[in-house]
All heavy atoms as an XYZ file, in Angstrom:
754
protein
N       0.805     -1.161     -0.006
C      -0.025     -0.010     -0.034
C       0.840      1.267      0.046
O       0.549      2.243      0.675
C      -0.938     -0.010      1.190
C      -1.933     -1.134      1.130
O      -2.281     -1.549      0.017
O      -2.364     -1.632      2.191
N       1.922      1.258     -0.690
C       2.822      2.423     -0.825
C       2.988      2.847     -2.237
O       2.889      1.985     -3.169
C       4.200      2.145     -0.200
C       4.166      1.833      1.247
C       5.543      1.547      1.794
O       6.558      1.615      1.070
O       5.659      1.154      2.975
N       3.273      4.100     -2.410
C       3.430      4.621     -3.803
C       4.644      5.554     -3.811
O       4.722      6.481     -2.982
C       2.184      5.434     -4.204
C       2.205      6.106     -5.575
C       2.351      5.117     -6.637
C       1.000      7.006     -5.728
N       5.545      5.318     -4.680
C       6.722      6.142     -4.775
C       6.368      7.386     -5.532
O       5.819      7.346     -6.649
C       7.850      5.431     -5.569
C       9.147      6.140     -5.808
C       9.840      6.401     -4.465
C       9.978      5.296     -6.701
N       6.486      8.581     -4.948
C       6.065      9.853     -5.574
C       7.299     10.690     -5.981
O       7.034     11.686     -6.721
C       5.096     10.567     -4.697
C       3.802      9.801     -4.488
C       5.716     10.919     -3.386
N       8.469     10.436     -5.454
C       9.570     11.330     -5.784
C      10.868     10.525     -5.511
O      10.897      9.688     -4.611
C       9.570     12.605     -4.992
N      11.934     10.945     -6.237
C      13.237     10.426     -5.949
C      14.194     11.639     -6.015
O      14.113     12.434     -6.952
C      13.720      9.453     -7.051
C      15.184      9.063     -6.870
C      12.798      8.209     -7.033
N      14.962     11.778     -4.925
C      15.946     12.926     -4.893
C      17.343     12.385     -5.059
O      17.702     11.478     -4.293
C      15.821     13.678     -3.578
C      14.467     14.395     -3.422
C      14.393     15.231     -2.146
O      15.410     15.607     -1.656
O      13.262     15.456     -1.693
N      18.102     12.928     -5.989
C      19.463     12.513     -6.218
C      20.318     13.750     -5.983
O      20.131     14.723     -6.719
C      19.667     11.997     -7.630
C      21.075     11.625     -7.890
C      18.704     10.798     -7.914
N      21.098     13.795     -4.938
C      21.946     14.975     -4.635
C      22.960     15.213     -5.757
O      23.456     14.213     -6.376
C      22.616     14.645     -3.295
C      22.537     13.131     -3.190
C      21.356     12.693     -3.965
N      23.227     16.445     -5.920
C      24.271     16.811     -6.930
C      25.634     16.310     -6.475
O      25.959     16.394     -5.295
C      24.277     18.320     -7.128
C      25.204     18.805     -8.209
C      25.056     20.315     -8.398
C      26.002     20.765     -9.523
N      25.894     22.242     -9.723
N      26.397     15.795     -7.357
C      27.706     15.239     -6.987
C      28.632     16.372     -6.566
O      28.634     17.437     -7.205
C      28.287     14.405     -8.142
C      29.466     13.624     -7.698
C      28.608     15.252     -9.352
C      29.931     12.550     -8.694
N      29.392     16.201     -5.539
C      30.312     17.159     -5.026
C      31.671     17.048     -5.729
O      31.999     15.967     -6.250
C      30.472     16.990     -3.542
C      29.210     17.196     -2.750
C      29.447     16.902     -1.289
C      28.097     16.988     -0.558
N      28.146     16.385      0.798
N      32.424     18.117     -5.679
C      33.719     18.172     -6.311
C      34.577     17.025     -5.658
O      34.611     16.846     -4.425
C      34.405     19.499     -6.054
O      35.703     19.523     -6.564
N      35.352     16.249     -6.491
C      36.143     15.161     -6.012
C      35.442     13.875     -5.836
O      36.061     12.882     -5.503
N      34.155     13.835     -6.004
C      33.394     12.613     -5.909
C      33.158     11.976     -7.242
O      33.181     12.638     -8.277
C      32.011     12.792     -5.175
C      32.238     13.194     -3.736
C      30.871     13.240     -2.949
O      29.797     13.339     -3.636
O      30.948     13.204     -1.758
N      32.835     10.729     -7.251
C      32.536      9.973     -8.488
C      31.328      9.077     -8.202
O      31.043      8.723     -7.078
C      33.725      9.125     -8.894
C      35.026      9.870     -9.135
C      34.899     10.614    -10.473
N      36.118     11.207    -10.806
C      36.482     12.467    -10.583
N      35.601     13.262     -9.977
N      37.636     12.988    -10.933
N      30.658      8.725     -9.265
C      29.547      7.763     -9.145
C      29.542      6.961    -10.397
O      29.872      7.367    -11.509
C      28.285      8.484     -8.889
C      27.871      9.501     -9.906
C      26.613     10.287     -9.469
O      25.926      9.860     -8.541
N      26.346     11.344    -10.110
N      29.119      5.729    -10.231
C      29.057      4.763    -11.396
C      28.154      3.594    -11.032
O      28.019      3.246     -9.859
C      30.467      4.248    -11.709
O      30.417      3.411    -12.901
N      27.545      3.071    -12.050
C      26.819      1.853    -11.897
C      27.339      0.856    -12.948
O      27.392      1.179    -14.118
C      25.292      2.017    -12.093
C      24.720      2.915    -10.972
C      24.542      0.673    -12.167
C      23.282      3.163    -11.077
N      27.726     -0.368    -12.466
C      28.178     -1.342    -13.357
C      27.385     -2.648    -13.127
O      26.972     -2.881    -11.968
C      29.707     -1.727    -13.077
C      30.591     -0.561    -13.257
C      30.755     -0.286    -14.763
N      31.754      0.729    -14.997
C      31.521      1.875    -15.619
N      30.284      2.134    -15.964
N      32.424      2.721    -15.823
N      27.121     -3.370    -14.204
C      26.395     -4.598    -14.028
C      26.839     -5.591    -15.024
O      27.335     -5.289    -16.117
C      24.893     -4.384    -14.202
C      24.452     -3.752    -15.423
C      22.994     -3.353    -15.417
O      22.277     -3.521    -14.442
O      22.479     -2.943    -16.459
N      26.722     -6.843    -14.640
C      27.046     -7.994    -15.533
C      25.766     -8.637    -15.933
O      24.944     -9.051    -15.124
C      27.942     -9.023    -14.787
C      28.346    -10.191    -15.582
C      29.294     -9.771    -16.715
C      29.046    -11.221    -14.688
N      25.546     -8.664    -17.289
C      24.374     -9.245    -17.863
C      24.763    -10.275    -18.894
O      25.821    -10.200    -19.481
C      23.423     -8.243    -18.526
C      22.942     -7.229    -17.413
C      24.136     -7.443    -19.557
N      23.884    -11.263    -19.110
C      24.206    -12.241    -20.177
C      23.960    -11.615    -21.600
O      24.722    -11.891    -22.469
C      23.250    -13.470    -20.007
C      23.622    -14.281    -18.797
C      22.707    -15.429    -18.661
N      22.831    -15.979    -17.323
C      23.240    -17.175    -17.023
N      23.482    -18.035    -17.980
N      23.404    -17.536    -15.803
N      22.889    -10.845    -21.717
C      22.554    -10.219    -22.990
C      22.119     -8.814    -22.682
O      21.521     -8.529    -21.693
C      21.419    -10.943    -23.744
C      21.741    -12.313    -24.172
C      20.549    -13.084    -24.753
N      19.481    -13.217    -23.725
C      19.371    -14.217    -22.825
N      20.240    -15.113    -22.816
N      18.342    -14.180    -22.041
N      22.399     -7.913    -23.618
C      21.982     -6.508    -23.407
C      20.441     -6.457    -23.114
O      19.672     -7.086    -23.866
C      22.349     -5.689    -24.626
O      21.898     -4.421    -24.505
N      20.094     -5.726    -22.106
C      18.711     -5.571    -21.786
C      18.235     -6.573    -20.720
O      17.156     -6.432    -20.173
N      18.970     -7.562    -20.393
C      18.593     -8.559    -19.381
C      18.790     -7.956    -17.970
O      19.496     -6.975    -17.799
C      19.559     -9.822    -19.440
C      19.096    -10.831    -20.490
O      18.051    -10.584    -21.169
O      19.802    -11.819    -20.605
N      18.129     -8.595    -17.022
C      18.338     -8.193    -15.649
C      19.777     -8.586    -15.287
O      20.333     -9.552    -15.799
C      17.388     -8.920    -14.698
C      15.948     -8.460    -14.803
C      15.011     -9.135    -15.463
C      15.577     -7.221    -14.190
C      13.689     -8.649    -15.497
C      14.317     -6.752    -14.259
C      13.402     -7.442    -14.936
O      12.076     -6.979    -14.991
N      20.327     -7.830    -14.394
C      21.787     -8.039    -14.004
C      21.912     -9.327    -13.197
O      21.109     -9.635    -12.334
C      22.263     -6.848    -13.150
N      22.982    -10.105    -13.532
C      23.370    -11.219    -12.703
C      23.933    -10.690    -11.425
O      23.766    -11.296    -10.339
C      24.404    -12.096    -13.406
C      23.941    -12.735    -14.744
C      25.111    -13.417    -15.394
C      22.806    -13.746    -14.490
N      24.690     -9.601    -11.528
C      25.159     -8.889    -10.390
C      25.403     -7.418    -10.806
O      25.739     -7.197    -11.985
C      26.467     -9.530     -9.896
N      25.303     -6.538     -9.905
C      25.541     -5.107    -10.208
C      26.136     -4.420     -9.029
O      26.022     -4.876     -7.892
N      26.756     -3.300     -9.327
C      27.403     -2.483     -8.247
C      27.135     -0.994     -8.492
O      27.450     -0.479     -9.596
C      28.884     -2.715     -8.175
C      29.763     -1.879     -7.348
C      29.346     -2.011     -5.850
C      31.257     -2.272     -7.490
N      26.636     -0.342     -7.495
C      26.467      1.138     -7.588
C      27.563      1.739     -6.618
O      27.656      1.306     -5.450
C      25.102      1.538     -7.136
N      28.332      2.642     -7.181
C      29.417      3.225     -6.395
C      29.183      4.744     -6.400
O      28.921      5.312     -7.478
C      30.813      2.984     -7.147
C      31.002      1.485     -7.264
C      31.939      3.598     -6.300
C      32.189      1.125     -8.115
N      29.361      5.405     -5.211
C      29.226      6.804     -5.152
C      30.123      7.357     -4.032
O      30.253      6.680     -2.997
C      27.772      7.224     -4.935
N      30.659      8.528     -4.275
C      31.469      9.175     -3.173
C      32.855      9.411     -3.542
O      33.251      9.241     -4.744
N      33.706      9.783     -2.631
C      35.157     10.063     -2.932
C      35.816      8.760     -3.228
O      35.448      7.713     -2.724
C      35.660     10.701     -1.633
C      34.678     10.303     -0.560
C      33.358     10.067     -1.257
N      36.869      8.864     -4.039
C      37.590      7.624     -4.466
C      38.210      6.880     -3.297
O      38.346      5.601     -3.352
C      38.729      8.040     -5.469
N      38.572      7.523     -2.197
C      39.249      6.827     -1.094
C      38.231      6.245     -0.097
O      38.622      5.500      0.793
C      40.216      7.778     -0.368
C      39.601      8.999      0.155
O      38.476      9.333     -0.228
O      40.229      9.679      0.980
N      36.934      6.574     -0.244
C      35.987      6.022      0.727
C      34.614      6.032      0.065
O      33.630      6.677      0.507
C      35.886      6.922      1.970
N      34.448      5.241     -1.054
C      33.129      5.233     -1.738
C      32.106      4.362     -0.998
O      32.423      3.537     -0.184
C      33.510      4.572     -3.101
C      34.660      3.685     -2.717
C      35.401      4.383     -1.724
N      30.898      4.694     -1.318
C      29.716      3.832     -0.836
C      29.545      2.786     -1.888
O      29.416      3.086     -3.076
C      28.470      4.692     -0.654
C      27.310      3.889     -0.117
C      26.270      4.903      0.372
N      25.019      4.209      0.731
C      24.808      3.572      1.899
N      25.779      3.605      2.798
N      23.691      3.019      2.198
N      29.504      1.534     -1.461
C      29.364      0.379     -2.393
C      28.069     -0.322     -2.070
O      27.844     -0.804     -0.983
C      30.559     -0.617     -2.216
C      31.957      0.008     -2.318
C      32.957     -1.076     -1.855
C      32.262      0.510     -3.669
N      27.206     -0.408     -3.135
C      25.932     -1.165     -2.952
C      25.824     -2.109     -4.096
O      25.744     -1.729     -5.268
C      24.749     -0.179     -2.882
C      23.485     -0.922     -2.749
C      24.882      0.840     -1.772
N      25.679     -3.397     -3.750
C      25.532     -4.483     -4.768
C      24.077     -4.820     -4.973
O      23.286     -4.708     -4.013
C      26.311     -5.699     -4.278
C      27.784     -5.601     -4.467
C      28.561     -4.990     -3.484
C      28.387     -5.980     -5.654
C      29.928     -4.850     -3.672
C      29.765     -5.875     -5.834
C      30.512     -5.311     -4.803
N      23.713     -5.153     -6.151
C      22.324     -5.571     -6.441
C      22.409     -6.831     -7.326
O      23.365     -7.104     -7.972
C      21.527     -4.495     -7.032
C      22.051     -3.848     -8.295
C      21.672     -4.324     -9.548
C      22.924     -2.818     -8.223
C      22.206     -3.788    -10.705
C      23.464     -2.243     -9.373
C      23.115     -2.704    -10.651
N      21.320     -7.656     -7.286
C      21.244     -8.810     -8.045
C      21.880    -10.032     -7.404
O      21.880    -11.083     -7.939
N      22.416     -9.820     -6.148
C      23.083    -10.924     -5.466
C      22.380    -11.249     -4.143
O      23.000    -11.762     -3.189
C      24.546    -10.639     -5.217
C      25.335    -10.656     -6.550
C      24.799     -9.326     -4.490
N      21.112    -10.845     -4.057
C      20.339    -11.111     -2.813
C      18.938    -10.658     -3.054
O      18.559    -10.250     -4.169
N      18.142    -10.740     -2.027
C      16.726    -10.378     -2.079
C      16.548     -8.836     -2.191
O      15.505     -8.389     -2.611
C      15.986    -10.909     -0.894
C      15.843    -12.384     -0.888
O      16.029    -13.008     -1.970
O      15.653    -12.983      0.239
N      17.524     -8.102     -1.744
C      17.530     -6.674     -1.739
C      18.871     -6.134     -1.946
O      19.863     -6.909     -1.877
C      16.922     -6.152     -0.365
N      19.033     -4.829     -2.268
C      20.405     -4.314     -2.413
C      21.238     -4.518     -1.130
O      20.662     -4.513      0.013
C      20.145     -2.812     -2.633
C      18.758     -2.800     -3.229
C      18.026     -3.838     -2.561
N      22.526     -4.723     -1.281
C      23.373     -5.008     -0.175
C      24.495     -3.932     -0.071
O      25.272     -3.802     -0.932
C      24.093     -6.409     -0.293
C      25.013     -6.669      0.787
C      23.029     -7.503     -0.473
N      24.518     -3.233      1.069
C      25.651     -2.300      1.360
C      26.805     -3.141      1.744
O      26.777     -3.888      2.730
C      25.244     -1.283      2.439
C      26.469     -0.375      2.749
C      24.038     -0.471      1.969
N      27.949     -2.984      1.016
C      29.129     -3.722      1.326
C      30.025     -3.017      2.444
O      31.072     -2.457      2.100
C      29.973     -3.947      0.055
N      29.533     -3.084      3.670
C      30.120     -2.382      4.724
C      31.608     -2.746      5.017
O      32.397     -1.876      5.276
C      29.254     -2.566      6.047
N      31.872     -4.072      4.946
C      33.243     -4.502      5.230
C      34.194     -4.012      4.105
O      35.279     -3.514      4.429
C      33.336     -6.021      5.373
C      32.639     -6.461      6.591
O      32.891     -5.991      7.690
N      31.706     -7.452      6.468
N      33.777     -4.132      2.919
C      34.599     -3.629      1.776
C      34.798     -2.111      1.838
O      35.895     -1.626      1.609
C      34.009     -4.102      0.406
N      33.775     -1.418      2.223
C      33.880      0.092      2.375
C      34.841      0.410      3.450
O      35.648      1.359      3.306
C      32.488      0.679      2.607
C      31.552      0.556      1.376
S      29.937      1.359      1.577
C      29.588      1.432      3.286
N      34.840     -0.296      4.549
C      35.773     -0.046      5.676
C      37.199     -0.290      5.306
O      38.054      0.460      5.675
C      35.297     -0.904      6.893
N      37.438     -1.305      4.488
C      38.779     -1.577      4.012
C      39.262     -0.405      3.216
O      40.430      0.101      3.381
C      38.820     -2.902      3.169
C      40.122     -3.009      2.401
C      38.598     -4.117      4.079
N      38.453      0.087      2.244
C      38.868      1.228      1.401
C      39.068      2.492      2.230
O      40.002      3.212      2.042
C      37.862      1.437      0.258
C      37.746      0.329     -0.749
C      36.625      0.572     -1.688
C      39.135      0.117     -1.487
N      38.129      2.745      3.146
C      38.203      3.934      3.974
C      39.466      3.870      4.856
O      39.988      4.940      5.223
C      36.917      4.124      4.804
N      39.913      2.726      5.233
C      41.084      2.521      6.104
C      42.393      2.504      5.270
O      43.467      2.193      5.822
N      42.318      2.792      3.990
C      43.507      2.851      3.209
C      43.889      1.529      2.508
O      44.940      1.401      1.910
N      43.008      0.535      2.635
C      43.282     -0.783      1.997
C      43.126     -0.727      0.500
O      42.584      0.231     -0.047
N      43.633     -1.785     -0.132
C      43.584     -1.827     -1.599
C      42.214     -2.354     -2.130
O      41.459     -2.905     -1.270
C      44.685     -2.744     -2.151
O      44.419     -4.135     -1.792
N      42.013     -2.214     -3.349
C      40.764     -2.762     -3.938
C      40.793     -4.234     -3.843
O      39.765     -4.840     -3.615
C      40.629     -2.266     -5.427
C      39.441     -2.959     -6.090
C      40.476     -0.766     -5.500
N      41.934     -4.890     -3.975
C      41.998     -6.346     -3.864
C      41.607     -6.743     -2.434
O      40.910     -7.752     -2.274
C      43.472     -6.799     -4.181
C      43.739     -6.742     -5.650
O      42.801     -6.808     -6.504
O      44.950     -6.641     -6.003
N      42.017     -6.001     -1.425
C      41.675     -6.303     -0.042
C      40.208     -6.121      0.143
O      39.521     -6.923      0.823
C      42.470     -5.489      0.897
C      43.955     -5.797      0.933
C      44.801     -4.800      1.721
O      44.514     -3.575      1.651
O      45.779     -5.182      2.313
N      39.632     -5.089     -0.466
C      38.223     -4.823     -0.329
C      37.409     -5.946     -1.028
O      36.407     -6.360     -0.486
C      37.867     -3.459     -0.941
N      37.949     -6.432     -2.135
C      37.250     -7.527     -2.834
C      37.231     -8.800     -1.949
O      36.204     -9.497     -1.939
C      37.932     -7.862     -4.163
N      38.287     -9.053     -1.254
C      38.331    -10.163     -0.317
C      37.282     -9.981      0.853
O      36.666    -10.908      1.309
C      39.650    -10.375      0.254
C      40.757    -10.892     -0.723
C      42.136    -10.929     -0.073
C      40.340    -12.294     -1.262
N      37.150     -8.702      1.290
C      36.159     -8.475      2.329
C      34.710     -8.668      1.927
O      33.833     -8.822      2.792
C      36.363     -6.989      2.787
N      34.445     -8.740      0.608
C      33.068     -9.009      0.193
C      32.570    -10.397      0.667
O      31.374    -10.598      0.719
C      32.990     -8.943     -1.352
C      33.075     -7.585     -1.976
C      33.025     -7.689     -3.481
C      31.947     -6.684     -1.503
N      33.506    -11.276      1.001
C      33.162    -12.612      1.489
C      32.185    -12.464      2.736
O      31.252    -13.255      2.843
C      34.424    -13.359      1.872
C      34.107    -14.792      2.239
C      33.667    -15.656      1.077
O      34.038    -15.380     -0.050
O      32.835    -16.589      1.316
N      32.441    -11.424      3.538
C      31.626    -11.264      4.724
C      30.405    -10.362      4.488
O      29.499    -10.287      5.320
C      32.465    -10.655      5.853
C      33.559    -11.647      6.326
O      33.348    -12.844      6.298
O      34.652    -11.148      6.679
N      30.430     -9.612      3.368
C      29.270     -8.689      2.986
C      28.195     -9.359      2.274
O      27.001     -9.075      2.456
C      29.869     -7.540      2.159
C      30.660     -6.581      2.962
O      30.372     -6.355      4.097
O      31.589     -6.059      2.357
N      28.471    -10.306      1.380
C      27.514    -10.859      0.457
C      27.118    -12.269      0.915
O      27.973    -13.075      1.241
C      28.045    -10.903     -0.965
C      28.538     -9.542     -1.561
C      29.029     -9.790     -2.932
C      27.422     -8.539     -1.504
N      25.862    -12.541      0.788
C      25.324    -13.833      1.150
C      24.231    -14.309      0.081
O      23.080    -14.405      0.428
C      24.668    -13.866      2.535
C      24.290    -15.204      3.008
O      24.857    -16.244      2.519
O      23.337    -15.329      3.845
N      24.718    -14.394     -1.149
C      23.725    -14.711     -2.192
C      23.243    -16.199     -2.116
O      23.907    -16.995     -1.437
C      24.524    -14.527     -3.495
C      25.945    -14.746     -3.104
C      26.014    -14.313     -1.666
N      22.163    -16.520     -2.748
C      21.642    -17.864     -2.797
C      21.889    -18.451     -4.170
O      21.990    -17.765     -5.178
C      20.160    -17.862     -2.504
N      22.031    -19.762     -4.175
C      22.093    -20.491     -5.479
C      20.709    -20.298     -6.133
O      19.709    -20.345     -5.520
C      22.262    -22.005     -5.250
C      23.631    -22.348     -4.845
O      24.652    -21.742     -5.386
O      23.814    -23.259     -4.022
N      20.808    -20.081     -7.464
C      19.561    -20.013     -8.245
C      19.853    -20.367     -9.719
O      21.004    -20.741     -9.977
C      18.807    -18.715     -8.114
C      19.571    -17.515     -8.622
O      20.479    -17.665     -9.467
O      19.308    -16.392     -8.208
N      18.906    -20.154    -10.597
C      19.150    -20.554    -12.047
C      20.208    -19.666    -12.627
O      20.679    -20.021    -13.685
C      17.817    -20.520    -12.813
C      17.212    -19.100    -12.816
C      16.848    -21.537    -12.286
C      16.071    -18.966    -13.768
N      20.480    -18.532    -12.088
C      21.444    -17.597    -12.641
C      22.901    -17.878    -12.222
O      23.815    -17.367    -12.791
C      21.142    -16.179    -12.319
C      19.833    -15.709    -12.959
O      19.622    -15.983    -14.092
N      18.947    -15.138    -12.214
N      23.085    -18.738    -11.196
C      24.434    -19.098    -10.800
C      24.543    -19.507     -9.374
O      23.613    -19.333     -8.575
N      25.675    -20.098     -9.045
C      25.938    -20.566     -7.655
C      26.332    -19.430     -6.808
O      26.690    -18.349     -7.230
C      27.020    -21.637     -7.723
O      28.213    -21.089     -8.117
N      26.421    -19.737     -5.481
C      26.836    -18.751     -4.539
C      28.285    -18.334     -4.924
O      28.634    -17.149     -4.934
C      26.823    -19.295     -3.086
C      27.570    -18.484     -2.095
C      25.445    -19.539     -2.690
N      29.147    -19.287     -5.185
C      30.532    -19.005     -5.509
C      30.639    -18.176     -6.804
O      31.470    -17.204     -6.872
N      29.846    -18.461     -7.800
C      29.858    -17.646     -9.027
C      29.433    -16.155     -8.765
O      30.054    -15.253     -9.193
C      28.972    -18.250    -10.059
C      28.803    -17.524    -11.340
C      29.874    -17.318    -12.219
C      27.626    -16.806    -11.629
C      29.753    -16.632    -13.398
C      27.486    -16.079    -12.815
C      28.541    -15.945    -13.691
O      28.457    -15.209    -14.825
N      28.379    -16.013     -8.001
C      27.868    -14.659     -7.667
C      28.873    -13.864     -6.867
O      29.068    -12.643     -7.142
C      26.572    -14.757     -6.956
C      25.415    -15.251     -7.840
C      24.139    -15.379     -7.159
C      23.047    -15.940     -8.002
N      21.728    -15.996     -7.287
N      29.599    -14.509     -5.943
C      30.594    -13.781     -5.176
C      31.763    -13.448     -6.138
O      32.369    -12.391     -6.002
C      31.095    -14.646     -4.024
C      30.048    -14.682     -2.880
C      30.603    -15.411     -1.680
C      29.572    -15.366     -0.517
N      30.159    -15.990      0.729
N      32.123    -14.355     -6.949
C      33.252    -14.120     -7.948
C      32.898    -12.918     -8.829
O      33.750    -12.014     -8.966
C      33.525    -15.352     -8.794
C      34.464    -15.090     -9.928
N      35.802    -14.849     -9.724
C      34.245    -14.958    -11.201
C      36.357    -14.618    -10.877
N      35.464    -14.672    -11.804
N      31.769    -12.893     -9.482
C      31.451    -11.772    -10.337
C      31.292    -10.466     -9.551
O      31.592     -9.374    -10.124
C      30.235    -12.046    -11.246
C      28.981    -12.332    -10.505
C      30.538    -13.243    -12.232
C      27.722    -12.535    -11.354
N      30.907    -10.540     -8.344
C      30.797     -9.326     -7.502
C      32.237     -8.764     -7.219
O      32.451     -7.557     -7.287
C      30.088     -9.615     -6.174
O      28.775     -9.961     -6.442
N      33.191     -9.650     -6.954
C      34.585     -9.202     -6.794
C      35.144     -8.607     -8.048
O      35.833     -7.626     -8.058
C      35.409    -10.387     -6.324
C      35.231    -10.792     -4.891
C      36.238    -11.782     -4.396
N      36.211    -13.024     -5.098
C      35.506    -14.125     -4.804
N      34.671    -14.058     -3.767
N      35.615    -15.161     -5.477
N      34.793     -9.247     -9.252
C      35.202     -8.726    -10.577
C      34.636     -7.312    -10.729
O      35.362     -6.403    -11.186
C      34.810     -9.661    -11.669
C      35.029     -9.020    -13.044
C      35.589    -10.930    -11.560
N      33.393     -7.118    -10.456
C      32.804     -5.765    -10.598
C      33.438     -4.767     -9.744
O      33.691     -3.616    -10.139
C      31.267     -5.864    -10.218
C      30.388     -6.454    -11.302
C      28.962     -6.712    -10.706
C      30.282     -5.586    -12.530
N      33.827     -5.076     -8.487
C      34.480     -4.128     -7.614
C      35.825     -3.799     -8.116
O      36.233     -2.608     -8.086
C      34.599     -4.729     -6.169
C      35.300     -3.902     -5.144
C      34.623     -2.520     -5.090
C      35.335     -4.530     -3.847
N      36.591     -4.742     -8.660
C      37.931     -4.461     -9.139
C      37.804     -3.640    -10.406
O      38.661     -2.763    -10.664
C      38.707     -5.723     -9.386
C      39.041     -6.464     -8.147
C      39.791     -7.712     -8.475
C      40.189     -8.531     -7.173
N      40.961     -9.639     -7.486
């Protein structure tokens, strides 16, 4: 019983970046996995989609990057952030792998 009536997107600040990346089998398909990134390069907000029932904020990976860690270290931290289920689109291992690829 809810209706979305507006979406507010704040203007990007100087020094910030934003991007959405997704992995699809064919153009126009739903994403097997996707990543929305926004914020400064040294501490971006990372939100994955298509790897769970709802979007997932990758808090551990974000903490690694904010603490000066590498992207490779952040990708390893996704192990604790993501808990996808096996389905017709891929196994848990496959979904975690493509999520790490998207982050890198």
